[in-house]
N, C-alpha and C positions, 0 to 999 in steps of 0.2 A: 722697496715699497714692503710695508710692513704686511700686509698679507700675501705677498708673493707665495705661489707653493713651492714646498723645497721637495723637486722632483725626483727623488732617487731610482723611478722604475717606470715611467710614462716612454712611450715608443719614442726613438731617435726618427728624425726625418728620414723618409724612403728617397732622396734625392728630390729635386726637383721636377715638377710638370713641365711636359711641351706642348700639350694638345692648344688649339686656339691662335689666335693673331697676337704677336706680342706690341706691346707699347709702352708707354710712360705717362704716369698719373704723378700730381703732385697729392700729397698727403698732410696732413695737420701735426707731424712731427719734425720736430727740430733738434739737428745731430749736436752731440756733447763734444764739444772739437777737445778737451784735455779735462782729466782725472786726478784727482789727488794723487801724488806719486807716494806721498809719506802714511803711515799710517793714521787714522782719527781717533780722537781720545773722546772718551763715552764719558759722561757725568750723569748721576741722578740727580734730581732736585727734591725737596720733600719742604712743604709750605705749611705752618702750624699759626692760626687756625685752618683747616681745609678751607678752598674758596673754587671758585668757579674757573674755567680756560682763561676767560677774557680778564678777570682782576690777576690771573699769575701772568698774563704778558706783560700787565702795565707792573706789577713789580718786576717782572724778568728787566723791561726798558728802563725803570729807576735804578737797576740793580748795575745794569750796563753803563748809565751817566755817573752813576758813584766811584764807579772802577776803572773809570778808563785809563788812568794814568797809575792804576795800583797793579791790582793783579790778571787784567786785562790788558795793561800796555803791550804785550807782544804778541795778540790776538784778538780773533773777532769768532766768538763762539756763536751758533744758534740753537734756537730754545724752540721745541714742538708743543708748548701750551700745556702739556700734561706731567712733565717730571723729569724730561731728559735732554739734556744739553751736550752738543758736539762741537769739538774745538779742531784745527787743523794742529795746534800745538798745545802741550800741558799748560794748567792755569798756573799762576805762579802763585801758590800758596804752599805751605807746610804740611808736609802727611798728605794723608789721603781723604782730609775732609776740611771743610771752611765752613763755620756759621755765623750768620748775619741777623739784625734785627732792621726791617723795611718800614715804613711808616707811608700811608697812604691816608690822603686828604677823605673829606664825605664825599666831594664831589668827584673825586677820581672812583669811588667803590661801584662796581653792579652788585645792586643788593638781591639775594636770592631770595626765594620766595619766603622762608623762616626768619628771615633775617630779620630783627627789631620789629617781630609781631607784637601786637597789642596786648594789652593785659589790665584787669581793672577797671580803672576808669575810662579808660578808651574803648567803652563798649562800640562808640558810634565815630571813633576815630576824635576824641575829644579832647586829648592831653595836649597841653601847651607847653609839656617838655621840648626844650631846643633840640635840634640834632645833635648828634652824637659827633665828637672831633676827631683829629687822626686817628686811623685805626693800625696797629701794628703788627706786624708779620714776623716770624721766626723762621727762615730760611737756611735749610743745611742742604749744602754740594757735595757731593761722594763720587770718588772719583771708583767708574766700575771696573775699567779696562781699557784698550786698544782695540781698534779694529783693522783686521788686515786686509788692505786694498789690493794686494797683488792676487789674492782667491777671486775677487771680481774680474780682473782681467783673464784669469783662466777660463771664467766661467763665458766670460763674453766670446772667446775663442773658440768654446765647446771643447774645452780639455776637461772639463771636470761638470759633472751632473749634476751637482748641488746646487742651489740658489743660492749667494752669500746674502741672504737676507738683512743681514746688519750691517752692511756696506750700503747696499741699495737702500733701506730708509734711512741713513745717516745722510746720503745723496737729495733722497726726496725731501727732508728736512729742511735742509740747504737750501735748497729752490723754493719752499714755501716758506721759508722763515720771514724774508722781508715782507711779501703780501700780505703775511698773516699779522705782521704790527699795525699795516696800514688800511686793510679794508675788512667788512663783516665776512669772516669765515664760516662756512657750511659744509662741513665734510671735506672732498676737497676743490672744495671751491669758492671763488672770491667774489663778492658782491657788493656794490653800489648802488645807493641812492639815486646819481646823475643819470637823467634819462629815462628813469622808469614811469610806468604808463599804469593810470586805474583801469581796473576792469571791477567786474559785479561784485555788488555785497560785501564793499568795504575791503578789497584787497587792491593790494598794486604788487605789479612786475618789476623786480629788480634786475637789470642786467649784470652779466659776470662771468668769468673764466672759470672752465674747469684745468685744472693741472695735475699731472703726474708724471713720473719718470720711469721708462719701459727699458728692459735689456733686449737688445737684439744682435745681428750676428754681428761681430766684433767692435760694437758700440753701445753706449747709452743714447736712450732717445727722451725728448720732452716733449711730452703729448700735451697740447693746449687748444683746448675749444671755446666757443663761445657757449654761456648756460644763463640759463634765467629760472627764477624761483619767485613763489608768491609772499608777499609781505601783508601786516595789515597796517592799512594807513593810519597814522599817526593823527592824533585830532583828538578834539571834544568826544567822549564817550557816547553823547546820546546821538550825534550824528555818525556813529558808526550804528549804533542799534536802527535808525532809520535805513541805513544802506544796508545792513542785514538784511530786514524786511521787506528790501524793497521801495522802501519809499525815498519822496525826494528831498525831504527834511525832516526834523525832527518835530517839526508844527503838524505836519501832517498824523503824527500818533495822536492821537486826540483822547482816548480811551485805554484805559488797563489791558494787558496785553492775555488773548486768550492762551490756553493751554499749550496749545501748537507753536504759537509766536514764542512766549517765554521759552519752549523747548530749544528751540531755534536759535535764540537769543543766546541762552546758557551754554549750548553746544558752543557755539562758536566763540563765545568769550572767557569760557573754562581755561585756567592757567597763564590768562593772559595778563601782563603785567602793565599796571595804571601807576601816573602820579596823581596826587591831590593839588587844588587850587584855593581851596577856603583857608588857605591857613597864610597865605602871604608868600615870603620868602622860606616858609617853615613846611617846602616839599617833601614828602616822603613816598617809596614806591613800595606796591603793594602786588600782589599776586593774587587773582579772581580765583576761587576755591568755586562758587556757583553764585545762582542769583536767588533773592528772596522768592518765595510764592505770593505772595502779597505784595502792593505796591507802596513806595514810602510813605504814603499817608495812613497806612493800615500795619505798619511793620514796627512792633514794640520791643526793646531791651529792659532787662531788670536795672534799677539804680542801683548802685554801688553803697547802699546804705542799710539800716534796720528797717525800715518801713515795707519792704517787700514790694513798692509800688513798681510798675512801670512807664515809661515814656516812649514817646513815638520820636521816630527818625526826624519827623518835619517838624515838631516842636522842639524837640534838642537843637536841632542847627538853627533854628530860629532865635532861642535864649543863648546859645553860647557863642555864635557868630553872627546872628543879624541878618544872618542867610534866609530867604524865603524863596522858596524852591517851586520853580515853574513847572518841572515835570515829577509831580509828587504822586504821578498816577503810574509813573516806571518803576519797575521793582527796584531795590536795593542792589548793589555787591555785597556778596559774603566775601571776605578777603581776608588771607592768614590763614590762621586753623579754625574751621566752621566750630568747634567747639567753642571757642572765644565769644564768637557773637559778634565780630565785628562788621557793622553796616556802614558803606558809603551809597549815599546817592549818586545818580550815573552823572547829574549836572557837575559834581563838584570831581571828576576825574577824567583825565587824560590818557590817551594811550600811549604808551613809551613807545617810540621809533625802534625800527631793527628788527623786530621780532616776526618771525619766519612761521608761516601757517603749516603745520606740520598735518593737521587732519587733512581728508582727499577733498580735492576741489571739488562743488558740484558743476552740472551740467554748463551751464552760461560762462562760469568760472574757468573752464578746461577751453571752451570753444574761443573765449578773450586771448588764453594765453597760447594756443593754438596758431592763431591770427598774429599774435606779438612775436613769436619764433620763428614763425615759418619765412626764413630767409633762402634766396636759392643760391646755389654755388659760388657765384664770384661774390656775392655780398657777405656771405659767412666766411669765406678764404679772404677778404680783407679786412674784418672784423677781428679773427684769430691773428693777423697781422697787426695789428693795433695795439691787441692786447698782448703780444709779446712785447712793444714798446712799454707798455704800462706795468707788466708785473717783472720784465727784467732789464730796466735802464743799465744805460751804460756804466754809471757810476755805482755800482752793486760793490761794496767794500768787501762786501762775505764773500760772494764769488771768487773776488780778489783773492782773499786769503786763502781761501783752499785752494787756489790753482783751477779753476773751475771755468769754463768759458763756454759759452753757446752760439752757434751758429744763427743768423739772423736769416736765412732764408729756409723756408719748408723744405721738406726731404722731396726727394724726387726718386721714384722707385719703379722697378720695372714690375708690369702686369700680364696678364694675357687675356682676351676675350674668347672665352669657349664656345665651341658651335652651339646653332640653337637646335633644340630637337624637333623633331616632326609628329605631332600629335595625330592619332588616328580616331577617328568619329565614324559611327556606323557603315557598311559597305554601302547600303541603301541612300547614302545621304549623295547630294548633289555634289557635295566638296568633301570628299571625306578622308582628306588627309590635308594638312596644311603646315606651312612652316612661319610662324609666327614673327610678325617685325617687331623689333624692340621689344619684347617680351608680352606682346599684347596681341588680341585677335578678337573675331565674333563670331557667334552663334549662325550667322547667315547662310542659308542652303545647306546648313548641317543638323544630323539626329543623332543626339545622343548614342553612346555605345551599346550599350544595353536599357533598354526603358523600362522602367517599372510598371507593374500593372494595376491600376486602382480601381477596385470592386467596390469600395462602401467608404463613404464618406458624408460629412455634414460640415454646416458653417453654423459659428454664433456669433451674431454682433452683436457688442455690448454697446450697447445706446436704442436708443426708440426706435419705433418704424418711422416715426415725425424727421429723426436726424437723418436717418439714412434707411430709406425704403427699400422693400423687398425689390422693386423695379430695377432701382440701380444696383444690387447687390448681383441680382440675376444677369443686368448686361454686363455688367463686369465678368463674371462666372463665364458666361460664353466667352470672352476675349480669350482668359485662363485657358479655358479648356481646350479652344481652338489652338493656342500657343503651344500648351503640351503635346498636343497630339501631332501638330504641325515638328515638334522636337524630337517626338519618338517614342511618348510615353503613350502608356493605351489605359485611356480614362473611359470607362464602363458603364459607370454613373452619371449619365449627363446633368441631372438637376437633383443635385442633393440637397437635404432637408436644410431649411434656413430657420434657425432660431433666434430671436430680440433677447437681449438679457441685461438685466442692470447692474453695471461694473460693480453698484456697494453691496450686491447682494451676496449670496452662500455661491461660492465660485464652485467648490468640488459638486455641490448639487447641480449645476448648471451644465459643468462637463460630462457627469456622468447623463445626464437627462441627453446632451448631445449624442453622446457615445450610443445610446440605444437608438436615436432617431437614426443613424447611420446605419445601424445595421437591421433595424426593423424595416428599411426602406429597400434595402437592397438583398436581405438574407444569407449575407456576407461578414465575416468575422469584421467590423471595422477597423479601417487601416489608417484614418487621418480626422483629424478636427481642424480645419480652417479658422481662424479666428480674426475678427476684425475689431481692434483697438480704437479708441475715443482719442485717443494721446498716446504718446511717448514714456508715461509715467513707468516705475521701476516696480513699483509694490504689486500692482492687477499682472503684470508681466510674469514675476517672479513667482506668484501663487498659483496661475495657469500652467508654469512648466512644473513647478512642485508636484502638483495633483496629477497633470497628464505622467509626466515620468516616473512617477515614483507609488501613486494609488493606484490610477487606471490601466497605464502601459498602453499608451498611444501615441502615435508623433504628433506633433501641433506645428501649425505655420500661422505666424503673428503676422498681421500687415496694419498699416495706420489706415484709417477710415479715407483720408483724403485718397489716396489712391484709388479709393473704388468709384470716385468721381471722377478720375481722369484714366482709363484704362488704357496706360501704354504699354506698347508691343515689349519695349524694352525690359520694363519693371515685370512681366507677365514671366517672360524668359528668364530672369534673375531668379524668379520663386520656381520656375520650373526646373532650374537645376538646384535646386537646394531638396523640393520635393522627389526629385528621382532620388536621390542618395539616402534620403530619410525612410524612403519605401524598398531599399535595398538595389536599387539600378546601380549604374555605373556609367558617368559622363563622357568619359574620353579615356585615352592609354597611349602611351608609347610602343609603337610595335617593331616591327624589323628589329630585333634583339639590342634595343637603344637601352635595355639596363642589364647589361651583359651578366653581372654579377649576380642578380634577381633569376637570371634565365638560365643559368647553367645547373644550379641546385635548388631544392625547395629554399625558399628563404624567408625569413620574417623580417620585418624591420619595426621596432617599436620607436615612440617618441614617449617622454615622462616629463611631468613638470608638476611642480608644488608651488600655490600660490598660499600666501600669508595674509593673516587680516590688517587692517589698518594700523600704522603706529597708536599705540596706547590703546587699542580695545583687546584686552583680556579675557572677553566672551566669547570667542569665535576661537574653532580650531584652524588648522593647517588643513590645506586639503591637495592629498596627489592626484592626480590625474595620470592613467595610464593607457595609451593606445596601443593596436598592434594591428598591422595589415593582415587580410585575411584571404587575398588573392595573386595571383601571379605577376597582375597586372599595378599591383601597390596602389590601387585607385579606392578601396573598401578596405575601413579600417573596425575594429570593435574596441570597446570601451572599459576600462574598469577603474574605479574611484575609492580612495582609503581616505580616510579623515583620521588625523593625529594632533598629536597636542602643538598649540601654537607656536608658532615661528621655528619647528624644527624642517630642517631641509633635506636629511636621511628620510628616504621612504620607508619608512617600518615596514610593511608586508607588501613590498615589493616580491617577493616569493608567493605570496598567494594570490597577488593580481595576475604574475606573469603565468603560474598555471592556467588561470582559467582561461587567457587571452592564447595561449599556447593550446590549449584543448579546441578554443574556438576554430584556431587557424585548423588544425586537425579536422574539425566536422566539415568544414569550408572545402579541403584541399585534397584529403585523403590520404596524409601524410604528415611524417614531423619533419619541421625544419631542420636543414642540414647545417644552416648558419643563420646566427644572430646578428643584424645590425642595429644600436641601440643610440637613439639621439636623446640626449637628455640635459632640458633647459634650467636657466634659473641657479646655476652653481658658481659660486665665486673662485677665485684662483686659491683663498686660504682654505678652501674646503676640497680641491680637489684629490689630496689623497684620501681623505675618509670616504668620499661619495666612492671612487672608483673602488675601494677595498671591499665595502659593505653591500654596493650596488651589484658588483659583477658577482660576488660571492653568493647574493639571493639568486639570482639568474643561475649559478649554477643548482644550488639546492632546490630550486623547481623543477627543474630539466632531471636531476636525480628523483624528485617525487614521482613526476610521470613516468618514469622506468629506468630501474637499476641501470647503470653504465651509459645512459643517454647524456654524451657531450659534446653539444654543436659548436662551430666555431664562433666566438663571440667577437664583435670591435665595439666600442663604447666610446663614443663623440662628445663632445660637451658644446653645447650651441648657446652663445653671448650675443644677447641685443644691448646688455647695458655697458656698452663702452663707449669711448669718445674719439673713433677712429674715422675720419670723412676721408674722400679721393674727390681731387676738383682735375678734372681733363684738362690738358694741356693744350689739345688741337679740338676743331668745331669736329673735325671728322668723329673723332671719340666720342661726343658726347650724344646725348638724346636730344629731344627738343625743347626739355627742360633745363639744359644745361648739365645736367648729370652723367655720372658715366654711365657707358650702355651695359644692359643685362647679361649677366655672365663675366664682368671684370670679377678677377680673379687675382689677390698679391698673397705670394707667400716668402716674401721675401724682403728684405731692407727694414721692416718695421715688426717683422714674427719674432719668435721665440729664438736664440743661438741655436739650439740644437732638436728641440721636440719638432712633433708632428703636427701642424698648425696653418690655418691660410685662413683670408679675408675673402667671401664672397658677397659681390653685387649684384642679388641674382634677380630683382624686380627692377620694372623702369620707374623712372621719378615722375609723380603726378605735381607735389608740391615742396618747396624746402628744397633743402638737400639729402639725399639717399644715406641711410647709412647701413653698412654693411655688416653681413652677421659672421662673427669669428666661429670658427669651428677649431675646438681642440681634441685631438685623439690621445685618449689616454688608456686603451688598451686593446691591443689588435693581434689576435689569433686568425684573422685573414687576411694578412698580409697585404694591404692595398697599398698600392702605386700612388702616388701623388696625383696623374691624372686619373685614376682609377677611382678613387674616393671623390674629388672634385666632379668629376662629371657626373656621376650617378645623382650626387648631393645638387647639384643644378637641374638635372632634369627632372629629379623628384620636384623641383619648385614650379615646374609646370603641370603639376597634379591637383593641385587644390582645390578642390571640386564645385565651390561656389562661385569660382570666377574666371574671366575669360582672360586672364594676367597672369605671369609667374610673380610669383609673393617672395616676399624677403629674407622668409624662413621656410625651411624644408617642413610640407606639410606634416609630417610625424608629430614633429614639435608643436609648431601650430594647434594640428586637433588638439592635443593634450592639453595646452593652454586653453582653449575653448571649452573643453569638457570640463577643469577645474572650474571656469567661471560660472558655467551651467549647474556645479555641485553645488554653489553658494546659494542656491535657491533650493534645496532641497533639504531645509531646515525648516521644522515644525514652530511657528511662531514667530520666524525672523522677522525684525521690521526692517527695512530697509530705509531707515532713516537720513542714510546720506544724500539721499535726493528725495523723498519720500514727503519733505513735508514743504517742498515749492511744487508739488503735484496735484492734481484735482483728488486724488485717490490715495492718500497717505494714511498712515494709520491712525487709528483713534487718541484720542488724548487719553484713554487709558492703557493702550498700550506703549503709547510713548513712555508715560509715566513709570511702567513698569519697567521698560526698556532701560530708562535712567538710573534703576536701583539695581539693576542686576548683579547678584555677587557672582563670583568667579566660578564657573561650573568646571566639574572635573570633565574627563574624557569620557567616560562612562555615559554621564548622564549627557552630554553631546552627542554620542553616538545615540542613545537613545531616542534623540529628538529626529536623529537624521533619517529619513528616506533614502532606500535603496533604489536604484533605478530596476525597472522590471528585465529580468531578464531577457526576454525575445528583444527589446526595444535596445538593449545593449550592444546586439552584435549588428545592429545598424548604427548609420550616422545620424543619431537622434539629435544630436548637439548643433546639426550645422542649421 
């Protein structure tokens, strides 16, 4: 695999664990039964002129067909679509290089955005020039060398530490070659439109399969999983515009688009490829760069003559093509180079099929996708088996030529179900300890371990009193206060002041007034503002959090108005869990030495994550979030945030953030930690070496900055959720009620690294679909963890996620870091939440949208200037919950 880390210094596995009940599970890995015994020959391919991977694959298929009885008569090489050929035997040409000229017809070409862009008289795609004929490509194949497969066998047997990346990559390309020539390829996945399902706003979901080859103990494995991704629906452009705007049909759009709708359409269509229909067989492909700010009827372009006159698009199409535009109130598409003013009416364009949606899906599309992809374990397992037959049919001559064969049955591996921990609540609870069943429990008859005191708070209702009356709010507050007090919180202000406010008003002034209301009503420093929202819109919520976190420095709890009218006990209990930790309380803990690693010596547990802007967004930075425990129960966490250059995974100021958090730990615990356990989320295998080297060094510098010679023992663990490993129970007694493996199922052999210390842990109960285990990989370990020690500690921590009464799928430090990073996105001044804002009642103004659409790339300094820091006191409590 190309991105596999070449690990030379990562800890070796300290033996296998024994804790828990042993069992076996099936997993979506298929064993590679035989590997090439001979070296693999590696060649590079260059194509002139340069073209895209799809065209390269077509060129390769043509080259293979033309040379089947020539230089390929003794072998079947495979191609990666980018510039590499692998063959089991040498190609039959003299010397180290061969040159060919290949010709593709017009209909075979995958046309790029810049290819055949219009000019001159084509201002409105007016040229009657016939399509170009076949296009010639010069192909050069050069011998690079041979790949020694013996090194792969040594690695699989654990006799060498360095992963033979070239050999694994060659095998990966071999297994991907045939599906890549047959199906639409996206990353490591193959997709087909068969069985596709339409979802909201002009998107459709295609089903497919993820495929990757992985090394394990003494064998290679093929990882195969079902996948789905969103594509644009092919068809008439005007139909797509109607769907983007949520209309039933194009005729429902009877007026010119307002600025907000125009922005929505432009954002959805940017870089989309279209074909034209107004010239009969002379269809051409174009890529949309933007849409005009004027409708077709008022869009003009200069004529290519000396008169200097301009002509409207409507008139042009009427005179040149005899086409009367029905939708002349819609904007034109600007295609190709915007400077050339090539305008196309939407109704003469169709969307090219097979275009994946790269932008973030909106809320409705995401909900539809979850429904489409949510499959119980037995259904997913059957689909994976069907995928094996689809991608690796028996007549695969390429596999046979390389002497590679794959077992047809999913691997069965040994697993263990770790013991369930016992949770402790306040001693005055009617039920102070509990052993959860299948990873979940409830708050009935329990009081939080340490209840917070709430002296001063207020309520803001975003909406009119006619919509949400004071009577209904007070009724809800009585239920909430009763629930919080029953659960162990000390609510001393029983009648907080209530303020109604306009959601389109000055949010900062409203929240500052509510802050003052709380202080004036209690003579205490305000601790909380409870906010009732009219909907789930992101812009209003984001602005509330930005102001409360970075301007005022007060905890906020947002809720939807619909819950005011039906004050359910369970809902109030869920809010109570959040309020208690936001105010510095502790909900539950693990007693009786259930965290021995933490109890033996002062220990701090870090979690870190870096979130990146959406693909194609160059104006936003990456955000690094680091959290750290501040108590001996690992129940409370402080947070630190750093912004850095976009798409940068390495945490640049981990040293400064760690100093902050180590000092906070000292303030709470009165001692420096002797041990550091660092859970790092979001790192791919290819980045392991750089991340562990730089970030462990940053931790060391932070300790040295605090005190010369201060050197706690560090363990650095990567947390991975972005993988395609799934487990399927073999027996009914080993499954929960959803059909998934039971919480605590750990797998450390059969599908894990040949020699390094890693394991998969399914720590959570299944709710819907097939549970995804989390992969933990130890990259640095001075604490000399045993397998049981780290697995049990990690699993038990999953029961301490403070806003739920169930075990979670990722250990809480990493989970909290992810939440902090997501919250930090709201802390930018003037941020436009356009992903969903345009579909909400409280989206950005037209002026803000227009400004955002033309934003230049900003420097990190400019981004920093627009970023608000969380107030120091707030950062020491779990404000992000």
